[in-house]
C-alpha positions as CSV (number, residue, x, y, z in Angstrom):
1,X,11.4,26.4,4.0
2,X,13.4,23.1,3.8
3,X,14.6,21.7,0.5
4,X,14.1,17.9,0.1
5,X,15.4,15.7,-2.7
6,X,14.0,12.3,-3.5
7,X,17.4,10.9,-2.7
8,X,17.0,12.1,0.9
9,X,13.8,10.0,1.1
10,X,15.4,6.7,0.1
11,X,14.9,5.3,3.5
12,X,11.3,4.5,2.9
13,X,8.8,4.6,0.1
14,X,6.5,6.7,-2.0
15,X,3.1,5.6,-3.4
16,X,1.0,7.1,-6.1
17,X,-2.4,6.8,-7.7
18,X,-2.6,5.0,-11.0
19,X,-1.3,1.6,-12.0
20,X,2.0,1.5,-10.1
21,X,3.3,1.1,-6.5
22,X,7.0,1.6,-6.2
23,X,9.8,2.1,-3.7
24,X,12.3,4.9,-4.1
25,X,15.0,2.5,-3.0
26,X,15.0,0.7,-6.3
27,X,13.3,3.1,-8.7
28,X,15.4,5.2,-11.0
29,X,13.0,6.3,-13.7
30,X,9.3,6.7,-14.0
31,X,6.7,7.4,-16.7
32,X,5.1,10.6,-15.5
33,X,2.0,10.3,-17.7
34,X,0.7,7.6,-15.3
35,X,1.1,9.8,-12.2
36,X,-1.7,11.9,-10.7
37,X,-0.5,12.1,-7.2
38,X,2.7,11.0,-5.5
39,X,2.9,10.7,-1.7
40,X,6.4,11.0,-0.1
41,X,7.3,9.2,3.2
42,X,10.4,9.3,5.4
43,X,10.7,6.5,8.0
44,X,6.9,6.0,7.8
45,X,6.2,9.7,8.4
46,X,4.1,11.3,5.7
47,X,5.9,14.3,4.2
48,X,3.4,15.3,1.6
49,X,2.2,14.9,-2.0
50,X,2.8,16.3,-5.5
51,X,0.5,16.5,-8.4
52,X,1.7,16.7,-12.0
53,X,0.4,16.4,-15.6
54,X,2.4,14.6,-18.3
55,X,3.6,17.7,-20.1
56,X,5.5,19.3,-17.2
57,X,9.2,19.5,-17.8
58,X,11.9,18.9,-15.2
59,X,12.4,22.7,-15.2
60,X,9.0,23.8,-14.2
61,X,8.6,20.8,-11.8
62,X,11.5,22.3,-9.9
63,X,9.8,25.7,-9.7
64,X,6.7,24.3,-8.1
65,X,6.6,24.7,-4.2
66,X,3.5,22.9,-2.9
67,X,4.8,22.4,0.6
68,X,6.2,24.2,3.6
69,X,8.5,22.1,5.9
70,X,10.1,22.7,9.2
71,X,12.4,20.2,11.0
72,X,11.3,17.5,8.6
73,X,7.6,18.1,9.2
74,X,5.1,19.3,6.7
75,X,3.3,22.5,8.0
76,X,1.4,23.7,5.0
77,X,0.3,22.4,1.6
78,X,-1.8,23.9,-1.2
79,X,-3.1,23.0,-4.6
80,X,-5.9,24.3,-6.9
81,X,-8.6,22.6,-4.9
82,X,-7.4,22.3,-1.3
83,X,-5.3,24.1,1.4
84,X,-4.0,22.2,4.4
85,X,-2.4,23.2,7.8
86,X,-0.6,20.8,10.2
87,X,0.3,21.2,13.9
88,X,2.4,18.8,16.1
89,X,3.4,18.3,19.7
90,X,6.9,18.0,21.1
91,X,7.0,14.3,20.2
92,X,6.3,15.1,16.5
93,X,2.9,13.6,16.7
94,X,0.2,15.3,14.5
95,X,-2.2,17.1,16.9
96,X,-4.2,19.3,14.6
97,X,-5.1,19.1,10.9
98,X,-7.2,21.6,9.0
99,X,-8.1,21.7,5.3
100,X,-10.5,23.5,3.1
101,X,-13.0,20.7,3.7
102,X,-12.7,19.4,7.3
103,X,-10.7,19.7,10.5
104,X,-9.7,17.3,13.3
105,X,-7.7,17.2,16.5
106,X,-5.7,14.3,18.1
107,X,-4.8,13.7,21.7
108,X,-1.9,11.6,23.0
109,X,-0.8,10.0,26.3
110,X,2.6,8.5,26.8
111,X,3.1,8.8,23.0
112,X,-0.1,6.9,22.2
113,X,-3.1,8.2,20.4
114,X,-6.0,8.2,22.8
115,X,-8.6,10.5,21.1
116,X,-9.6,11.9,17.7
117,X,-12.2,14.7,17.3
118,X,-13.6,16.1,14.1
119,X,-15.3,19.4,13.5
120,X,-18.5,17.7,12.6
121,X,-18.8,16.2,16.1
122,X,-17.5,12.8,15.4
123,X,-15.1,11.4,18.1
124,X,-13.1,8.2,18.6
125,X,-11.3,7.0,21.7
126,X,-8.5,4.3,22.1
127,X,-7.5,2.1,25.0
128,X,-4.2,0.3,25.4
129,X,-2.6,-2.4,27.6
130,X,1.2,-2.7,27.6
131,X,1.2,-0.2,24.8
132,X,-1.0,-2.4,22.5
133,X,-4.4,-1.2,21.3
134,X,-7.1,-3.3,23.0
135,X,-10.3,-1.3,22.5
136,X,-11.7,1.6,20.5
137,X,-15.1,3.3,20.4
138,X,-16.6,6.1,18.5
139,X,-19.7,8.4,18.8
140,X,-21.7,6.0,16.6
141,X,-21.2,3.3,19.3
142,X,-19.0,1.3,16.9
143,X,-16.5,-0.7,19.0
144,X,-13.4,-2.9,18.4
145,X,-11.6,-5.2,20.7
146,X,-8.2,-6.8,20.2
147,X,-6.2,-9.5,22.0
148,X,-2.5,-10.4,21.6
149,X,-0.1,-13.3,22.5
150,X,3.0,-12.9,24.7
151,X,5.1,-11.6,21.8
152,X,2.6,-8.8,20.9
153,X,1.1,-10.5,17.9
154,X,-2.7,-10.0,17.4
155,X,-4.6,-13.3,18.1
156,X,-8.2,-12.1,18.3
157,X,-10.2,-9.3,16.9
158,X,-13.9,-8.5,17.3
159,X,-16.2,-5.6,16.5
160,X,-19.6,-4.5,17.9
161,X,-21.4,-6.0,14.9
162,X,-20.3,-9.5,16.1
163,X,-17.6,-10.1,13.4
164,X,-14.6,-11.8,14.9
165,X,-11.2,-13.1,13.7
166,X,-8.9,-15.7,15.4
167,X,-5.2,-15.9,14.4
168,X,-2.4,-18.4,15.2
169,X,1.3,-18.2,14.4
170,X,4.2,-20.6,13.9
171,X,7.3,-20.7,16.0
172,X,8.9,-18.0,13.8
173,X,6.0,-15.6,14.4
174,X,4.6,-16.0,10.9
175,X,0.9,-16.3,10.4
176,X,-0.1,-20.0,10.3
177,X,-3.9,-20.0,10.7
178,X,-6.7,-17.5,10.2
179,X,-10.4,-18.0,10.9
180,X,-13.3,-15.6,11.0
181,X,-16.8,-15.7,12.5
182,X,-18.4,-16.4,9.1
183,X,-16.7,-19.8,9.0
184,X,-14.0,-18.9,6.4
185,X,-10.4,-20.0,7.3
186,X,-7.0,-20.5,5.8
187,X,-3.6,-22.0,6.6
188,X,-0.1,-20.9,5.7
189,X,3.1,-23.0,5.4
190,X,6.5,-21.6,4.8
191,X,9.7,-23.2,3.3
192,X,12.6,-21.0,2.3
193,X,11.2,-18.5,-0.2
194,X,8.0,-20.5,-0.8
195,X,4.7,-19.9,0.9
196,X,1.7,-22.3,0.5
197,X,-1.7,-21.0,1.4
198,X,-4.8,-23.2,1.8
199,X,-8.2,-21.5,1.8
200,X,-11.3,-23.2,3.0
201,X,-14.6,-21.3,2.8
202,X,-17.9,-22.0,4.6
203,X,-19.5,-22.5,1.1
204,X,-17.3,-25.5,0.6
205,X,-14.9,-23.8,-1.8
206,X,-11.2,-24.6,-1.4
207,X,-8.1,-23.4,-3.0
208,X,-4.3,-23.8,-2.8
209,X,-1.8,-21.1,-3.7
210,X,2.0,-21.3,-4.0
211,X,3.9,-18.1,-3.7
212,X,7.6,-17.5,-4.3
213,X,9.0,-14.2,-3.0
214,X,5.4,-13.1,-2.6
215,X,4.6,-13.8,-6.2
216,X,1.8,-16.3,-7.1
217,X,3.4,-19.1,-9.2
218,X,0.8,-21.9,-8.8
219,X,-2.9,-21.9,-8.1
220,X,-5.4,-24.8,-7.8
221,X,-9.0,-25.1,-6.5
222,X,-11.6,-27.8,-6.0
223,X,-13.5,-26.5,-9.1
224,X,-10.9,-28.2,-11.4
225,X,-9.1,-24.9,-12.2
226,X,-5.3,-24.9,-12.0
227,X,-2.7,-22.5,-13.5
228,X,1.0,-21.5,-13.3
229,X,2.7,-18.2,-13.7
230,X,6.3,-17.1,-14.5
231,X,7.9,-13.7,-13.9
232,X,11.0,-11.7,-15.0
233,X,13.6,-10.2,-12.7
234,X,11.3,-7.1,-12.3
235,X,8.5,-9.3,-11.0
236,X,6.4,-8.8,-14.1
237,X,4.4,-11.8,-15.4
238,X,5.9,-13.1,-18.6
239,X,4.1,-16.5,-19.0
240,X,0.9,-18.2,-17.7
241,X,-0.8,-21.5,-18.4
242,X,-4.0,-23.0,-17.0
243,X,-5.5,-26.4,-16.9
244,X,-7.6,-25.7,-20.0
245,X,-4.4,-25.4,-22.0
246,X,-4.8,-21.6,-22.3
247,X,-1.4,-19.8,-22.4
248,X,-0.4,-16.2,-22.4
249,X,3.0,-14.5,-23.0
250,X,4.0,-10.9,-22.2
251,X,7.1,-8.8,-23.1
252,X,8.2,-5.4,-21.6
253,X,10.5,-2.6,-22.7
254,X,13.4,-1.2,-20.7
255,X,11.0,1.2,-18.9
256,X,8.9,-1.8,-17.7
257,X,6.0,-1.0,-20.0
258,X,4.1,-3.9,-21.5
259,X,4.8,-3.8,-25.2
260,X,3.8,-7.2,-26.6
261,X,1.2,-9.9,-25.6
262,X,0.3,-13.2,-27.2
263,X,-2.1,-16.0,-26.2
264,X,-2.6,-19.6,-27.3
265,X,-6.0,-18.8,-29.0
266,X,-4.7,-16.6,-31.9
267,X,-1.0,-17.3,-31.4
268,X,-0.1,-13.9,-32.7
269,X,1.8,-11.1,-31.0
270,X,-0.2,-8.0,-30.2
271,X,2.0,-4.9,-30.3
272,X,1.2,-2.2,-27.7
273,X,2.2,1.3,-28.8
274,X,2.3,4.4,-26.6
275,X,2.1,8.1,-27.6
276,X,5.4,9.8,-27.3
277,X,4.2,11.9,-24.5
278,X,3.4,8.8,-22.5
279,X,7.0,7.7,-22.6
280,X,8.4,10.8,-21.1
281,X,10.9,9.4,-18.6
282,X,12.2,11.6,-15.9
283,X,14.9,10.7,-13.4
284,X,13.4,10.9,-9.9
285,X,16.8,11.5,-8.3
286,X,17.0,14.9,-10.0
287,X,13.7,16.2,-8.7
288,X,13.9,18.7,-5.9
289,X,10.9,19.7,-3.7
290,X,11.6,23.3,-2.5
């Protein structure tokens, strides 16, 4: 059995159900009431999950042992509803998974997944060229085809239902144009930390979005709607205003929880209060998964 601390997983990320998505790199504290399941990853390799209720203390969290690890790989996991087993090949690729509900096997060639087979008879095969996936087909005769440019970026995608996508890139390898077989398309332009996206739909609808550091700061469409947004250092919206003169303000506490909102209609602050159990903050860096 291998002990793993959250600090050891700081290379990559964890994600959880509920209203948050976070990275371990910058997260120090977390409101555990909002958590149902936490998935841990290390260098994109799934390590396992943990389920907790809000009233668990740090002491009995440390006592819980839902995983069995060997050489950084999860071999076994169990909770009240499910039991899971994992097997790997010499390259650390998952070859067999079995749970209380279903089972599947995976085959590889030269380190690439070439076949998946489930215990219900479902199978899916994969074909590659220059180690890039170009074709897949399953037992339901559903097929996918993909094409790439000289740098390995996907330029065309099509499935057996006739749906297709075409993609173009700029000289920096960033997506510049996207079009699908339904007639919808969009363009992207980049300047420093700013990204401008222009959408044009087959229906005639058009919109323009301006993003800064991947946050939407300005929106406009051809239906006379326009709005702006401002954010704090934690990338949470603190102010928005649209073309109808409607405005909204938000304030947050030190834990990042929304505590006050106000809009231009009633112009009064609404205070948001949380039960004490909801503000039970635990330091992730102290949690040990045994």
